[in-house]
All heavy atoms as a GROMACS GRO file, in nm:
protein
  624
    1MET      N    1  -0.390   1.531   2.338
    1MET     CA    2  -0.289   1.483   2.244
    1MET      C    3  -0.179   1.586   2.231
    1MET      O    4  -0.206   1.703   2.213
    1MET     CB    5  -0.351   1.459   2.107
    1MET     CG    6  -0.430   1.333   2.096
    1MET     SD    7  -0.483   1.303   1.928
    1MET     CE    8  -0.647   1.370   1.938
    2GLU      N    9  -0.056   1.538   2.238
    2GLU     CA   10   0.051   1.632   2.218
    2GLU      C   11   0.166   1.579   2.134
    2GLU      O   12   0.239   1.654   2.075
    2GLU     CB   13   0.104   1.683   2.352
    2GLU     CG   14   0.151   1.576   2.444
    2GLU     CD   15   0.192   1.632   2.578
    2GLU    OE1   16   0.110   1.699   2.641
    2GLU    OE2   17   0.306   1.607   2.616
    3LYS      N   18   0.184   1.448   2.123
    3LYS     CA   19   0.293   1.392   2.044
    3LYS      C   20   0.236   1.329   1.918
    3LYS      O   21   0.163   1.231   1.923
    3LYS     CB   22   0.369   1.289   2.127
    3LYS     CG   23   0.503   1.255   2.072
    3LYS     CD   24   0.581   1.173   2.173
    3LYS     CE   25   0.722   1.150   2.124
    3LYS     NZ   26   0.795   1.062   2.216
    4ILE      N   27   0.271   1.388   1.803
    4ILE     CA   28   0.216   1.346   1.674
    4ILE      C   29   0.329   1.296   1.585
    4ILE      O   30   0.433   1.361   1.574
    4ILE     CB   31   0.144   1.464   1.606
    4ILE    CG1   32   0.031   1.515   1.696
    4ILE    CG2   33   0.091   1.424   1.469
    4ILE    CD1   34  -0.031   1.645   1.650
    5LEU      N   35   0.306   1.182   1.521
    5LEU     CA   36   0.401   1.129   1.424
    5LEU      C   37   0.343   1.150   1.285
    5LEU      O   38   0.228   1.114   1.259
    5LEU     CB   39   0.424   0.979   1.448
    5LEU     CG   40   0.505   0.906   1.340
    5LEU    CD1   41   0.649   0.959   1.336
    5LEU    CD2   42   0.503   0.756   1.365
    6MET      N   43   0.424   1.208   1.197
    6MET     CA   44   0.381   1.226   1.058
    6MET      C   45   0.472   1.143   0.970
    6MET      O   46   0.594   1.161   0.970
    6MET     CB   47   0.388   1.373   1.017
    6MET     CG   48   0.336   1.400   0.879
    6MET     SD   49   0.322   1.579   0.849
    6MET     CE   50   0.243   1.579   0.690
    7ILE      N   51   0.411   1.049   0.896
    7ILE     CA   52   0.486   0.966   0.801
    7ILE      C   53   0.448   1.013   0.661
    7ILE      O   54   0.338   0.988   0.614
    7ILE     CB   55   0.453   0.817   0.819
    7ILE    CG1   56   0.479   0.772   0.964
    7ILE    CG2   57   0.535   0.733   0.721
    7ILE    CD1   58   0.433   0.631   0.994
    8ASP      N   59   0.541   1.084   0.598
    8ASP     CA   60   0.515   1.142   0.466
    8ASP      C   61   0.649   1.167   0.398
    8ASP      O   62   0.742   1.218   0.462
    8ASP     CB   63   0.439   1.274   0.482
    8ASP     CG   64   0.378   1.322   0.352
    8ASP    OD1   65   0.444   1.311   0.246
    8ASP    OD2   66   0.264   1.372   0.354
    9ASP      N   67   0.662   1.131   0.272
    9ASP     CA   68   0.788   1.150   0.201
    9ASP      C   69   0.804   1.291   0.144
    9ASP      O   70   0.910   1.324   0.091
    9ASP     CB   71   0.804   1.045   0.091
    9ASP     CG   72   0.693   1.048  -0.012
    9ASP    OD1   73   0.581   1.090   0.022
    9ASP    OD2   74   0.717   1.007  -0.126
   10ASP      N   75   0.705   1.376   0.159
   10ASP     CA   76   0.711   1.515   0.111
   10ASP      C   77   0.773   1.602   0.222
   10ASP      O   78   0.704   1.642   0.317
   10ASP     CB   79   0.572   1.564   0.075
   10ASP     CG   80   0.572   1.702   0.011
   10ASP    OD1   81   0.666   1.780   0.036
   10ASP    OD2   82   0.476   1.733  -0.062
   11ILE      N   83   0.900   1.629   0.210
   11ILE     CA   84   0.974   1.701   0.314
   11ILE      C   85   0.920   1.843   0.334
   11ILE      O   86   0.905   1.889   0.447
   11ILE     CB   87   1.124   1.702   0.283
   11ILE    CG1   88   1.177   1.557   0.289
   11ILE    CG2   89   1.201   1.791   0.379
   11ILE    CD1   90   1.318   1.539   0.239
   12GLU      N   91   0.890   1.912   0.225
   12GLU     CA   92   0.838   2.049   0.237
   12GLU      C   93   0.705   2.052   0.311
   12GLU      O   94   0.682   2.139   0.395
   12GLU     CB   95   0.823   2.113   0.099
   12GLU     CG   96   0.955   2.144   0.032
   12GLU     CD   97   0.936   2.207  -0.106
   12GLU    OE1   98   0.830   2.269  -0.130
   12GLU    OE2   99   1.029   2.194  -0.188
   13LEU      N  100   0.618   1.957   0.282
   13LEU     CA  101   0.489   1.950   0.349
   13LEU      C  102   0.506   1.922   0.498
   13LEU      O  103   0.443   1.986   0.582
   13LEU     CB  104   0.400   1.843   0.285
   13LEU     CG  105   0.265   1.820   0.354
   13LEU    CD1  106   0.179   1.946   0.347
   13LEU    CD2  107   0.194   1.702   0.292
   14THR      N  108   0.593   1.827   0.532
   14THR     CA  109   0.612   1.795   0.674
   14THR      C  110   0.670   1.914   0.750
   14THR      O  111   0.632   1.938   0.866
   14THR     CB  112   0.701   1.671   0.694
   14THR    OG1  113   0.825   1.690   0.629
   14THR    CG2  114   0.633   1.545   0.642
   15GLU      N  115   0.757   1.990   0.687
   15GLU     CA  116   0.812   2.109   0.753
   15GLU      C  117   0.705   2.214   0.775
   15GLU      O  118   0.702   2.279   0.880
   15GLU     CB  119   0.929   2.164   0.672
   15GLU     CG  120   1.051   2.074   0.678
   15GLU     CD  121   1.165   2.120   0.589
   15GLU    OE1  122   1.150   2.220   0.515
   15GLU    OE2  123   1.271   2.054   0.593
   16LEU      N  124   0.616   2.232   0.678
   16LEU     CA  125   0.507   2.327   0.692
   16LEU      C  126   0.412   2.285   0.805
   16LEU      O  127   0.374   2.367   0.889
   16LEU     CB  128   0.430   2.339   0.560
   16LEU     CG  129   0.313   2.436   0.556
   16LEU    CD1  130   0.361   2.579   0.577
   16LEU    CD2  131   0.239   2.424   0.424
   17VAL      N  132   0.375   2.159   0.808
   17VAL     CA  133   0.288   2.107   0.914
   17VAL      C  134   0.358   2.120   1.049
   17VAL      O  135   0.296   2.155   1.149
   17VAL     CB  136   0.247   1.961   0.886
   17VAL    CG1  137   0.174   1.900   1.004
   17VAL    CG2  138   0.160   1.953   0.760
   18ASN      N  139   0.488   2.095   1.052
   18ASN     CA  140   0.565   2.109   1.176
   18ASN      C  141   0.559   2.252   1.230
   18ASN      O  142   0.537   2.273   1.349
   18ASN     CB  143   0.710   2.066   1.153
   18ASN     CG  144   0.790   2.066   1.281
   18ASN    OD1  145   0.744   2.019   1.385
   18ASN    ND2  146   0.911   2.118   1.274
   19GLU      N  147   0.576   2.349   1.142
   19GLU     CA  148   0.569   2.490   1.186
   19GLU      C  149   0.434   2.520   1.249
   19GLU      O  150   0.426   2.584   1.354
   19GLU     CB  151   0.592   2.584   1.067
   19GLU     CG  152   0.736   2.594   1.024
   19GLU     CD  153   0.751   2.691   0.908
   19GLU    OE1  154   0.680   2.794   0.904
   19GLU    OE2  155   0.836   2.662   0.820
   20PHE      N  156   0.327   2.476   1.184
   20PHE     CA  157   0.193   2.503   1.234
   20PHE      C  158   0.169   2.434   1.368
   20PHE      O  159   0.126   2.497   1.465
   20PHE     CB  160   0.088   2.460   1.132
   20PHE     CG  161  -0.053   2.475   1.185
   20PHE    CD1  162  -0.112   2.600   1.192
   20PHE    CD2  163  -0.124   2.366   1.231
   20PHE    CE1  164  -0.240   2.616   1.242
   20PHE    CE2  165  -0.252   2.379   1.282
   20PHE     CZ  166  -0.311   2.505   1.288
   21LEU      N  167   0.197   2.304   1.376
   21LEU     CA  168   0.167   2.230   1.499
   21LEU      C  169   0.256   2.273   1.615
   21LEU      O  170   0.210   2.277   1.729
   21LEU     CB  171   0.181   2.080   1.474
   21LEU     CG  172   0.074   2.020   1.383
   21LEU    CD1  173   0.102   1.873   1.355
   21LEU    CD2  174  -0.066   2.036   1.443
   22THR      N  175   0.380   2.308   1.587
   22THR     CA  176   0.469   2.356   1.692
   22THR      C  177   0.417   2.487   1.750
   22THR      O  178   0.424   2.510   1.870
   22THR     CB  179   0.612   2.374   1.639
   22THR    OG1  180   0.650   2.260   1.564
   22THR    CG2  181   0.711   2.388   1.753
   23SER      N  182   0.361   2.572   1.665
   23SER     CA  183   0.306   2.699   1.713
   23SER      C  184   0.184   2.677   1.803
   23SER      O  185   0.149   2.762   1.885
   23SER     CB  186   0.268   2.790   1.595
   23SER     OG  187   0.150   2.745   1.531
   24LYS      N  188   0.122   2.559   1.790
   24LYS     CA  189   0.005   2.524   1.874
   24LYS      C  190   0.046   2.437   1.992
   24LYS      O  191  -0.039   2.378   2.059
   24LYS     CB  192  -0.101   2.451   1.790
   24LYS     CG  193  -0.150   2.530   1.670
   24LYS     CD  194  -0.222   2.654   1.713
   24LYS     CE  195  -0.273   2.729   1.590
   24LYS     NZ  196  -0.325   2.861   1.623
   25LYS      N  197   0.178   2.426   2.017
   25LYS     CA  198   0.234   2.354   2.131
   25LYS      C  199   0.228   2.202   2.118
   25LYS      O  200   0.229   2.130   2.217
   25LYS     CB  201   0.169   2.397   2.263
   25LYS     CG  202   0.168   2.546   2.286
   25LYS     CD  203   0.309   2.600   2.300
   25LYS     CE  204   0.304   2.748   2.333
   25LYS     NZ  205   0.399   2.826   2.266
   26TYR      N  206   0.220   2.149   1.997
   26TYR     CA  207   0.227   2.006   1.974
   26TYR      C  208   0.371   1.970   1.937
   26TYR      O  209   0.445   2.053   1.887
   26TYR     CB  210   0.135   1.962   1.858
   26TYR     CG  211  -0.011   1.972   1.891
   26TYR    CD1  212  -0.085   2.083   1.849
   26TYR    CD2  213  -0.076   1.873   1.962
   26TYR    CE1  214  -0.220   2.093   1.878
   26TYR    CE2  215  -0.211   1.882   1.992
   26TYR     CZ  216  -0.283   1.992   1.950
   26TYR     OH  217  -0.416   2.002   1.979
   27THR      N  218   0.407   1.847   1.962
   27THR     CA  219   0.536   1.795   1.919
   27THR      C  220   0.513   1.708   1.796
   27THR      O  221   0.434   1.614   1.802
   27THR     CB  222   0.600   1.711   2.031
   27THR    OG1  223   0.616   1.792   2.147
   27THR    CG2  224   0.734   1.656   1.987
   28LEU      N  225   0.578   1.741   1.686
   28LEU     CA  226   0.565   1.663   1.564
   28LEU      C  227   0.695   1.591   1.536
   28LEU      O  228   0.801   1.652   1.531
   28LEU     CB  229   0.529   1.752   1.444
   28LEU     CG  230   0.509   1.678   1.312
   28LEU    CD1  231   0.382   1.591   1.319
   28LEU    CD2  232   0.499   1.774   1.196
   29ILE      N  233   0.685   1.461   1.522
   29ILE     CA  234   0.798   1.380   1.481
   29ILE      C  235   0.775   1.347   1.334
   29ILE      O  236   0.667   1.300   1.297
   29ILE     CB  237   0.809   1.250   1.564
   29ILE    CG1  238   0.834   1.282   1.711
   29ILE    CG2  239   0.919   1.161   1.512
   29ILE    CD1  240   0.712   1.296   1.792
   30MET      N  241   0.874   1.372   1.252
   30MET     CA  242   0.859   1.352   1.107
   30MET      C  243   0.945   1.236   1.061
   30MET      O  244   1.064   1.232   1.090
   30MET     CB  245   0.901   1.479   1.033
   30MET     CG  246   0.818   1.600   1.069
   30MET     SD  247   0.885   1.755   1.001
   30MET     CE  248   1.023   1.783   1.111
   31LYS      N  249   0.883   1.142   0.992
   31LYS     CA  250   0.954   1.031   0.930
   31LYS      C  251   0.917   1.031   0.782
   31LYS      O  252   0.801   1.040   0.747
   31LYS     CB  253   0.917   0.898   0.994
   31LYS     CG  254   0.954   0.889   1.140
   31LYS     CD  255   1.103   0.896   1.160
   31LYS     CE  256   1.139   0.894   1.308
   31LYS     NZ  257   1.281   0.912   1.332
   32HIS      N  258   1.018   1.021   0.696
   32HIS     CA  259   0.995   1.031   0.552
   32HIS      C  260   1.000   0.895   0.483
   32HIS      O  261   0.996   0.888   0.361
   32HIS     CB  262   1.097   1.127   0.490
   32HIS     CG  263   1.093   1.262   0.554
   32HIS    ND1  264   0.987   1.348   0.540
   32HIS    CD2  265   1.179   1.324   0.638
   32HIS    CE1  266   1.010   1.458   0.610
   32HIS    NE2  267   1.125   1.445   0.670
   33ASN      N  268   1.006   0.791   0.562
   33ASN     CA  269   1.012   0.656   0.511
   33ASN      C  270   0.920   0.570   0.597
   33ASN      O  271   0.925   0.578   0.719
   33ASN     CB  272   1.157   0.608   0.521
   33ASN     CG  273   1.176   0.465   0.484
   33ASN    OD1  274   1.124   0.375   0.549
   33ASN    ND2  275   1.254   0.442   0.379
   34PRO      N  276   0.833   0.487   0.537
   34PRO     CA  277   0.738   0.410   0.617
   34PRO      C  278   0.804   0.314   0.716
   34PRO      O  279   0.754   0.294   0.827
   34PRO     CB  280   0.655   0.335   0.513
   34PRO     CG  281   0.730   0.343   0.386
   34PRO     CD  282   0.817   0.463   0.394
   35LEU      N  283   0.916   0.255   0.679
   35LEU     CA  284   0.983   0.162   0.770
   35LEU      C  285   1.038   0.234   0.892
   35LEU      O  286   1.031   0.183   1.004
   35LEU     CB  287   1.094   0.086   0.696
   35LEU     CG  288   1.046  -0.001   0.579
   35LEU    CD1  289   1.164  -0.066   0.508
   35LEU    CD2  290   0.946  -0.105   0.627
   36GLU      N  291   1.091   0.355   0.873
   36GLU     CA  292   1.137   0.435   0.986
   36GLU      C  293   1.020   0.473   1.077
   36GLU      O  294   1.031   0.473   1.198
   36GLU     CB  295   1.206   0.562   0.938
   36GLU     CG  296   1.338   0.539   0.869
   36GLU     CD  297   1.396   0.667   0.811
   36GLU    OE1  298   1.339   0.777   0.832
   36GLU    OE2  299   1.500   0.657   0.743
   37GLY      N  300   0.906   0.505   1.015
   37GLY     CA  301   0.787   0.538   1.092
   37GLY      C  302   0.739   0.422   1.175
   37GLY      O  303   0.708   0.437   1.294
   38LEU      N  304   0.733   0.302   1.116
   38LEU     CA  305   0.691   0.183   1.190
   38LEU      C  306   0.787   0.152   1.304
   38LEU      O  307   0.744   0.116   1.414
   38LEU     CB  308   0.680   0.064   1.095
   38LEU     CG  309   0.564   0.069   0.996
   38LEU    CD1  310   0.579  -0.039   0.890
   38LEU    CD2  311   0.430   0.056   1.069
   39ASP      N  312   0.915   0.167   1.279
   39ASP     CA  313   1.014   0.144   1.383
   39ASP      C  314   0.995   0.242   1.499
   39ASP      O  315   1.002   0.205   1.616
   39ASP     CB  316   1.155   0.157   1.324
   39ASP     CG  317   1.263   0.123   1.424
   39ASP    OD1  318   1.259   0.010   1.480
   39ASP    OD2  319   1.353   0.206   1.446
   40TYR      N  320   0.969   0.368   1.465
   40TYR     CA  321   0.948   0.470   1.570
   40TYR      C  322   0.825   0.437   1.654
   40TYR      O  323   0.827   0.450   1.776
   40TYR     CB  324   0.934   0.609   1.505
   40TYR     CG  325   0.936   0.718   1.608
   40TYR    CD1  326   1.057   0.772   1.651
   40TYR    CD2  327   0.819   0.766   1.665
   40TYR    CE1  328   1.061   0.871   1.748
   40TYR    CE2  329   0.822   0.864   1.762
   40TYR     CZ  330   0.943   0.916   1.802
   40TYR     OH  331   0.945   1.013   1.900
   41ILE      N  332   0.718   0.392   1.590
   41ILE     CA  333   0.595   0.358   1.661
   41ILE      C  334   0.620   0.246   1.761
   41ILE      O  335   0.565   0.246   1.871
   41ILE     CB  336   0.484   0.319   1.560
   41ILE    CG1  337   0.441   0.441   1.480
   41ILE    CG2  338   0.364   0.256   1.632
   41ILE    CD1  339   0.359   0.408   1.356
   42GLU      N  340   0.702   0.149   1.723
   42GLU     CA  341   0.730   0.035   1.811
   42GLU      C  342   0.807   0.077   1.936
   42GLU      O  343   0.794   0.014   2.041
   42GLU     CB  344   0.808  -0.073   1.736
   42GLU     CG  345   0.728  -0.144   1.632
   42GLU     CD  346   0.600  -0.207   1.688
   42GLU    OE1  347   0.608  -0.272   1.794
   42GLU    OE2  348   0.494  -0.189   1.626
   43LYS      N  349   0.884   0.183   1.928
   43LYS     CA  350   0.973   0.222   2.037
   43LYS      C  351   0.924   0.342   2.118
   43LYS      O  352   0.988   0.378   2.217
   43LYS     CB  353   1.112   0.251   1.982
   43LYS     CG  354   1.176   0.130   1.916
   43LYS     CD  355   1.307   0.166   1.853
   43LYS     CE  356   1.367   0.044   1.784
   43LYS     NZ  357   1.487   0.076   1.709
   44ASN      N  358   0.815   0.406   2.076
   44ASN     CA  359   0.774   0.532   2.138
   44ASN      C  360   0.623   0.542   2.155
   44ASN      O  361   0.548   0.481   2.079
   44ASN     CB  362   0.822   0.651   2.053
   44ASN     CG  363   0.972   0.655   2.039
   44ASN    OD1  364   1.040   0.705   2.126
   44ASN    ND2  365   1.023   0.601   1.930
   45GLU      N  366   0.580   0.621   2.251
   45GLU     CA  367   0.438   0.651   2.270
   45GLU      C  368   0.400   0.764   2.175
   45GLU      O  369   0.467   0.867   2.170
   45GLU     CB  370   0.413   0.697   2.414
   45GLU     CG  371   0.416   0.587   2.515
   45GLU     CD  372   0.290   0.503   2.511
   45GLU    OE1  373   0.181   0.559   2.491
   45GLU    OE2  374   0.302   0.382   2.528
   46ILE      N  375   0.292   0.745   2.102
   46ILE     CA  376   0.243   0.844   2.007
   46ILE      C  377   0.095   0.867   2.035
   46ILE      O  378   0.021   0.772   2.062
   46ILE     CB  379   0.258   0.793   1.861
   46ILE    CG1  380   0.403   0.758   1.828
   46ILE    CG2  381   0.204   0.894   1.761
   46ILE    CD1  382   0.497   0.874   1.829
   47ASP      N  383   0.050   0.992   2.028
   47ASP     CA  384  -0.091   1.025   2.050
   47ASP      C  385  -0.173   1.025   1.922
   47ASP      O  386  -0.293   1.001   1.924
   47ASP     CB  387  -0.103   1.161   2.119
   47ASP     CG  388  -0.038   1.160   2.256
   47ASP    OD1  389  -0.074   1.075   2.338
   47ASP    OD2  390   0.050   1.245   2.279
   48LEU      N  391  -0.108   1.055   1.809
   48LEU     CA  392  -0.177   1.063   1.681
   48LEU      C  393  -0.075   1.038   1.569
   48LEU      O  394   0.041   1.078   1.581
   48LEU     CB  395  -0.239   1.203   1.663
   48LEU     CG  396  -0.307   1.233   1.529
   48LEU    CD1  397  -0.434   1.151   1.513
   48LEU    CD2  398  -0.339   1.382   1.518
   49ILE      N  399  -0.121   0.975   1.462
   49ILE     CA  400  -0.036   0.951   1.345
   49ILE      C  401  -0.101   1.016   1.224
   49ILE      O  402  -0.219   0.994   1.197
   49ILE     CB  403  -0.016   0.801   1.319
   49ILE    CG1  404   0.049   0.734   1.440
   49ILE    CG2  405   0.068   0.779   1.192
   49ILE    CD1  406   0.046   0.583   1.437
   50ILE      N  407  -0.024   1.097   1.152
   50ILE     CA  408  -0.067   1.152   1.024
   50ILE      C  409   0.007   1.070   0.919
   50ILE      O  410   0.130   1.071   0.915
   50ILE     CB  411  -0.034   1.301   1.011
   50ILE    CG1  412  -0.103   1.381   1.122
   50ILE    CG2  413  -0.075   1.353   0.873
   50ILE    CD1  414  -0.062   1.526   1.129
   51LEU      N  415  -0.067   1.000   0.835
   51LEU     CA  416  -0.008   0.902   0.744
   51LEU      C  417  -0.043   0.933   0.599
   51LEU      O  418  -0.161   0.945   0.564
   51LEU     CB  419  -0.060   0.762   0.782
   51LEU     CG  420  -0.017   0.644   0.697
   51LEU    CD1  421   0.135   0.628   0.698
   51LEU    CD2  422  -0.086   0.517   0.747
   52ASP      N  423   0.059   0.945   0.517
   52ASP     CA  424   0.041   0.965   0.373
   52ASP      C  425   0.005   0.831   0.308
   52ASP      O  426   0.044   0.725   0.357
   52ASP     CB  427   0.170   1.020   0.312
   52ASP     CG  428   0.158   1.059   0.166
   52ASP    OD1  429   0.044   1.077   0.119
   52ASP    OD2  430   0.262   1.072   0.100
   53ILE      N  431  -0.069   0.834   0.201
   53ILE     CA  432  -0.106   0.712   0.129
   53ILE      C  433   0.002   0.673   0.028
   53ILE      O  434   0.039   0.557   0.017
   53ILE     CB  435  -0.241   0.730   0.056
   53ILE    CG1  436  -0.353   0.758   0.156
   53ILE    CG2  437  -0.274   0.607  -0.029
   53ILE    CD1  438  -0.374   0.649   0.258
   54MET      N  439   0.054   0.770  -0.044
   54MET     CA  440   0.154   0.744  -0.148
   54MET      C  441   0.294   0.754  -0.088
   54MET      O  442   0.349   0.863  -0.073
   54MET     CB  443   0.140   0.845  -0.263
   54MET     CG  444   0.002   0.847  -0.327
   54MET     SD  445  -0.033   0.699  -0.420
   54MET     CE  446   0.076   0.724  -0.557
   55LEU      N  447   0.351   0.639  -0.053
   55LEU     CA  448   0.482   0.633   0.010
   55LEU      C  449   0.573   0.539  -0.068
   55LEU      O  450   0.525   0.447  -0.134
   55LEU     CB  451   0.470   0.582   0.154
   55LEU     CG  452   0.401   0.675   0.254
   55LEU    CD1  453   0.367   0.599   0.381
   55LEU    CD2  454   0.491   0.793   0.285
   56PRO      N  455   0.705   0.557  -0.056
   56PRO     CA  456   0.797   0.461  -0.119
   56PRO      C  457   0.798   0.331  -0.038
   56PRO      O  458   0.768   0.331   0.081
   56PRO     CB  459   0.933   0.532  -0.111
   56PRO     CG  460   0.920   0.626   0.005
   56PRO     CD  461   0.775   0.667   0.009
   57GLU      N  462   0.831   0.223  -0.101
   57GLU     CA  463   0.846   0.091  -0.039
   57GLU      C  464   0.713   0.022  -0.008
   57GLU      O  465   0.699  -0.096  -0.030
   57GLU     CB  466   0.934   0.095   0.085
   57GLU     CG  467   1.075   0.141   0.057
   57GLU     CD  468   1.160   0.151   0.180
   57GLU    OE1  469   1.139   0.076   0.276
   57GLU    OE2  470   1.249   0.237   0.179
   58MET      N  471   0.618   0.092   0.051
   58MET     CA  472   0.485   0.038   0.078
   58MET      C  473   0.389   0.154   0.086
   58MET      O  474   0.429   0.265   0.122
   58MET     CB  475   0.482  -0.047   0.204
   58MET     CG  476   0.504   0.028   0.334
   58MET     SD  477   0.489  -0.076   0.481
   58MET     CE  478   0.641  -0.165   0.476
   59ASP      N  479   0.262   0.132   0.052
   59ASP     CA  480   0.168   0.244   0.057
   59ASP      C  481   0.112   0.261   0.199
   59ASP      O  482   0.134   0.178   0.287
   59ASP     CB  483   0.057   0.230  -0.047
   59ASP     CG  484  -0.037   0.113  -0.023
   59ASP    OD1  485  -0.069   0.082   0.093
   59ASP    OD2  486  -0.080   0.052  -0.123
   60GLY      N  487   0.042   0.370   0.219
   60GLY     CA  488  -0.012   0.403   0.351
   60GLY      C  489  -0.109   0.299   0.405
   60GLY      O  490  -0.117   0.277   0.526
   61PHE      N  491  -0.182   0.232   0.317
   61PHE     CA  492  -0.275   0.129   0.362
   61PHE      C  493  -0.200   0.009   0.420
   61PHE      O  494  -0.241  -0.048   0.521
   61PHE     CB  495  -0.366   0.085   0.247
   61PHE     CG  496  -0.455   0.194   0.197
   61PHE    CD1  497  -0.437   0.248   0.071
   61PHE    CD2  498  -0.558   0.246   0.277
   61PHE    CE1  499  -0.519   0.350   0.024
   61PHE    CE2  500  -0.640   0.347   0.231
   61PHE     CZ  501  -0.620   0.400   0.105
   62GLN      N  502  -0.088  -0.026   0.358
   62GLN     CA  503  -0.006  -0.135   0.411
   62GLN      C  504   0.056  -0.095   0.545
   62GLN      O  505   0.064  -0.178   0.636
   62GLN     CB  506   0.104  -0.171   0.311
   62GLN     CG  507   0.052  -0.231   0.182
   62GLN     CD  508   0.158  -0.239   0.075
   62GLN    OE1  509   0.232  -0.143   0.052
   62GLN    NE2  510   0.165  -0.354   0.009
   63VAL      N  511   0.099   0.029   0.556
   63VAL     CA  512   0.155   0.078   0.682
   63VAL      C  513   0.048   0.072   0.791
   63VAL      O  514   0.073   0.025   0.903
   63VAL     CB  515   0.209   0.222   0.667
   63VAL    CG1  516   0.256   0.278   0.801
   63VAL    CG2  517   0.322   0.227   0.564
   64LEU      N  518  -0.073   0.116   0.759
   64LEU     CA  519  -0.182   0.113   0.856
   64LEU      C  520  -0.213  -0.030   0.901
   64LEU      O  521  -0.236  -0.053   1.020
   64LEU     CB  522  -0.307   0.179   0.797
   64LEU     CG  523  -0.429   0.186   0.890
   64LEU    CD1  524  -0.396   0.262   1.018
   64LEU    CD2  525  -0.545   0.251   0.818
   65GLN      N  526  -0.211  -0.124   0.810
   65GLN     CA  527  -0.234  -0.263   0.848
   65GLN      C  528  -0.130  -0.310   0.949
   65GLN      O  529  -0.162  -0.378   1.047
   65GLN     CB  530  -0.230  -0.355   0.725
   65GLN     CG  531  -0.353  -0.344   0.639
   65GLN     CD  532  -0.342  -0.432   0.515
   65GLN    OE1  533  -0.233  -0.461   0.465
   65GLN    NE2  534  -0.458  -0.473   0.465
   66LYS      N  535  -0.005  -0.273   0.930
   66LYS     CA  536   0.101  -0.310   1.023
   66LYS      C  537   0.084  -0.240   1.158
   66LYS      O  538   0.106  -0.300   1.263
   66LYS     CB  539   0.238  -0.282   0.964
   66LYS     CG  540   0.271  -0.372   0.846
   66LYS     CD  541   0.412  -0.349   0.798
   66LYS     CE  542   0.446  -0.441   0.683
   66LYS     NZ  543   0.455  -0.580   0.717
   67ILE      N  544   0.043  -0.115   1.155
   67ILE     CA  545   0.020  -0.041   1.280
   67ILE      C  546  -0.091  -0.109   1.360
   67ILE      O  547  -0.079  -0.128   1.481
   67ILE     CB  548  -0.018   0.106   1.251
   67ILE    CG1  549   0.102   0.182   1.193
   67ILE    CG2  550  -0.070   0.175   1.377
   67ILE    CD1  551   0.068   0.320   1.137
   68ARG      N  552  -0.199  -0.147   1.294
   68ARG     CA  553  -0.316  -0.203   1.361
   68ARG      C  554  -0.292  -0.341   1.423
   68ARG      O  555  -0.370  -0.385   1.506
   68ARG     CB  556  -0.436  -0.209   1.266
   68ARG     CG  557  -0.495  -0.073   1.239
   68ARG     CD  558  -0.558  -0.016   1.365
   68ARG     NE  559  -0.600   0.120   1.343
   68ARG     CZ  560  -0.548   0.225   1.404
   68ARG    NH1  561  -0.453   0.210   1.493
   68ARG    NH2  562  -0.592   0.346   1.379
   69ILE      N  563  -0.185  -0.408   1.387
   69ILE     CA  564  -0.154  -0.538   1.446
   69ILE      C  565  -0.137  -0.524   1.598
   69ILE      O  566  -0.184  -0.609   1.674
   69ILE     CB  567  -0.029  -0.601   1.381
   69ILE    CG1  568  -0.062  -0.640   1.236
   69ILE    CG2  569   0.020  -0.722   1.460
   69ILE    CD1  570   0.059  -0.683   1.155
   70GLU      N  571  -0.073  -0.415   1.642
   70GLU     CA  572  -0.045  -0.400   1.786
   70GLU      C  573  -0.088  -0.267   1.846
   70GLU      O  574  -0.075  -0.249   1.966
   70GLU     CB  575   0.104  -0.421   1.811
   70GLU     CG  576   0.150  -0.562   1.781
   70GLU     CD  577   0.294  -0.585   1.819
   70GLU    OE1  578   0.346  -0.512   1.905
   70GLU    OE2  579   0.355  -0.677   1.762
   71HIS      N  580  -0.135  -0.173   1.765
   71HIS     CA  581  -0.163  -0.040   1.817
   71HIS      C  582  -0.302   0.009   1.778
   71HIS      O  583  -0.350  -0.021   1.669
   71HIS     CB  584  -0.057   0.060   1.767
   71HIS     CG  585   0.083   0.020   1.799
   71HIS    ND1  586   0.138   0.040   1.922
   71HIS    CD2  587   0.177  -0.043   1.725
   71HIS    CE1  588   0.262  -0.007   1.923
   71HIS    NE2  589   0.287  -0.058   1.804
   72SER      N  590  -0.360   0.088   1.866
   72SER     CA  591  -0.492   0.148   1.835
   72SER      C  592  -0.482   0.300   1.829
   72SER      O  593  -0.582   0.370   1.840
   72SER     CB  594  -0.594   0.106   1.940
   72SER     OG  595  -0.553   0.150   2.068
   73THR      N  596  -0.362   0.351   1.809
   73THR     CA  597  -0.340   0.494   1.798
   73THR      C  598  -0.424   0.552   1.684
   73THR      O  599  -0.429   0.494   1.576
   73THR     CB  600  -0.190   0.521   1.768
   73THR    OG1  601  -0.110   0.454   1.865
   73THR    CG2  602  -0.159   0.669   1.768
   74PRO      N  603  -0.490   0.667   1.706
   74PRO     CA  604  -0.568   0.728   1.597
   74PRO      C  605  -0.477   0.764   1.478
   74PRO      O  606  -0.364   0.809   1.496
   74PRO     CB  607  -0.624   0.856   1.659
   74PRO     CG  608  -0.617   0.834   1.806
   74PRO     CD  609  -0.501   0.743   1.831
   75VAL      N  610  -0.528   0.740   1.356
   75VAL     CA  611  -0.453   0.767   1.234
   75VAL      C  612  -0.538   0.852   1.141
   75VAL      O  613  -0.654   0.820   1.116
   75VAL     CB  614  -0.412   0.636   1.163
   75VAL    CG1  615  -0.338   0.666   1.032
   75VAL    CG2  616  -0.327   0.548   1.254
   76ILE      N  617  -0.477   0.958   1.091
   76ILE     CA  618  -0.542   1.043   0.990
   76ILE      C  619  -0.470   1.020   0.860
   76ILE      O  620  -0.348   1.023   0.855
   76ILE     CB  621  -0.534   1.193   1.027
   76ILE    CG1  622  -0.609   1.219   1.156
   76ILE    CG2  623  -0.586   1.280   0.914
   76ILE    CD1  624  -0.596   1.360   1.207
   0.00000   0.00000   0.00000
């Protein structure tokens, strides 16, 4: 796994996770809005998704349901 998508509205947290994962040679794509995250998933190959539960517009469980319609990408 090398391309990770993180969907989380906490900008400081995503930046911290980005620093750590980049130092381990992973690529982290950060989306702070669930709709942007879903759009990115539809257009790109992702190896892993880190998904927050408390999101604006829809919660993480709703996002996961939409992801599972067409994708089997691992989600944390």
